[in-house]
N, C-alpha and C positions, 0 to 999 in steps of 0.2 A: 820522548824518543831524542836520543843524540844526534846533534849535527856535527859536522865537519865543515870548516872553513878552510880551503884550499887556496893558497896564495903562491902565483907564479911571479919572480921578479925576472923580468925580461932585459932589463938593462938598468944599470946604475949610473945615474947622471951626476949627481953631487955626493961623493963618498963621504965627506965629513956629516952633512946633512943626513945621510941614510944611516950612518953608524948612530947618530945620536937617536934616530927613530928605533933602531932595532934594539938598542939599549934600554929604551924608556917604555916601549910597548908591552914588555912581559909583567910588568907591575900591574897595568891595567888589565890583561888578560887574567892575572892570579886573582884579582879583586872579584871577577865575574864568575870564578871558579872554573876557567877555561884550562886545559892541560893540553900542553905542546905534545904531539906526536912525532913531529918531523920538524927540524928546524936547521937549515944547514944549505951550505953549497955543494956537499958531496954527492953529485948526480951522475949517473951513468944511463944514458939513453940505451935502450936494448931494441926499440922498434920505433920507426917513424923518423921525422925530422924535429920533435920538439927538442927544445935546448934552453930550459930556463936556466939563469945565473944562480938562482936561489929558489928554494922550495919550502913552503911553510905549511902544516897541517896543524890544525888546532881543534880539540874536541869541546863542544860544549855540552851541557845537559839538555838543553833544549832551544829551540829556535827563538823562543821568548828571551831567554837569557842572552842568546848571540845578539839579538837586535837591542837588548838593553845596553850591552857592551859597545857594540857598533855606535849606537847614538849617543853614549854617554860623554860628557863635557870633556873628562879625563882622556878618552880616545880622539874624538875630534879636535882636539888641539894638536895632538900628534900626526892625526891623518894629513894634515896640511903639510908636514914636513915629508911624509911618503910622497905625495903628489908632486912636490917640488924636488925630491931627489932620486925617483926612481919611475920607470915604467912598470906597471904592474898589471895582473889580471887576477880576478879573484872569484871563486865560486863557494856556494855552500850546498852541500848535500846532506840529506836525512840519513842516518845510519841504522843499524839493527840494534 
């Protein structure tokens, strides 16, 4: 069953480090056959007060593959850049 990783970037703290992160992470996602569905800052709020700076949605073929990517040495190295450079929230939801 496919799963979707949804990431909200609330605030960018260090633009240089964040840019490095967003330029390097796609290769790790591609390695695990993840597919970007949404990746960008063009967001229009139509209801409520949610206001992410950036929103990312990535589709993986299964929870096992997503977990393998998330716990991979390639991604773990980059995750420290994300933690240093931005305030983010992330969820995973099973799809149809």
